[in-house]
N, C-alpha and C positions, 0 to 999 in steps of 0.2 A: 789327589783326585783331579785337580786342574790339569796336571801334565798329561794324564790319560785322555782327558777330553780334548786337549789340544792335539794330541797324536791322532785321535779319531777324526778330528776336524780336518787335519792335513791329509789323512788317507782319503776322506770323502772328496776333498778338493782334487787330489791326484786322480781319483777314479772318474770324476767329472771330466777332467782333461783327457783321459783315455777315451771316454765316450765321444767327446768332440773330435778327437783325432781320428777315431774309427769312422765317424760319419763323414768327415772331410775326405779321408782316403777312399771311402766307398763312392763318393761323388766323383773324385778324380778318376777312379777306375771306370765308373759308368760313362763318363764323358770322354773316355779314351785319352786322357791327358797323361796318365802314367800307365805303364804296361805291367801286368802281373807276372809276365814271363821274366822280368828282371828279378834276379835272385834276392837283392836287398828289399825291393818293394814287396815281393812275396813273403819274406820273413817278417817284415814289419806288419803286413796285413794279417798274416797268420797269428802273430802274437796278439794283435789287437782283437782279432776275432775270438781267440781262446780266452781273453780276459773279459770280453763283453757278452758273448753268446750265452753263457750259463745264466746271466741275469736277465737277458732279453727274452729267453724262451718262455718263462712263466707269464711274462707281461704280454707277449704275443698271443698266448692262448686265451687271455682275457679280452683282448681287443677284437673288435669286429674286423672283418676283411675290408681293407680300404683300397684295394687294387694295388697299385704300385707304391703307395705311400706308407712308410713304416714310421709310426709314431712312438715306438717302443723306446728309442733313445731319449725322447723328450719326457716321456712318462717316468723313466728311471731317474733322470736328472731332477725332475720335480720331486720325486720321492726322496732322493738323497738330500736335497735342500730342506725338505720338510723334516726329515730325521735329524739333520744337523741343528736346525732351529729348535726342534723339540728337545734335543739333548741339552742345549744351552739354557733353554727355558726351565727345564727341570733342575738343572744345576743352580740356576739363580734362585729358584723357589726353595731349594734345600738349604741355601745359605741365609 
C-alpha cells in the first residue's frame, strides 16, 4: 500500500509542476517574450493546455469573475496539496 501512495504522491507532484509550467508559459506568451507561432512553443503550450484545462474548467465555473486574474491554478494546487496531505494522514491513521 505504501508504494501506491508514493506513486500517487509523485503523480501529484508532477501535476503541480505541469500547472506551474503552464502558468509561466502563459505569462511569457502574454508579455510577448515567447511567440506561439514557433512550432515548439505551440506544441508545448498545447500539451500543457490539454493537461490542465479539464481540471481548470470546473474550478473556473465556481469562482467569481475576477477580470483578467485567473486563480484556478492556485485553487487546483491547493486542492492537490490538501488531497496529498489527507492521503498521508489517513494512511498514518490506518497503521
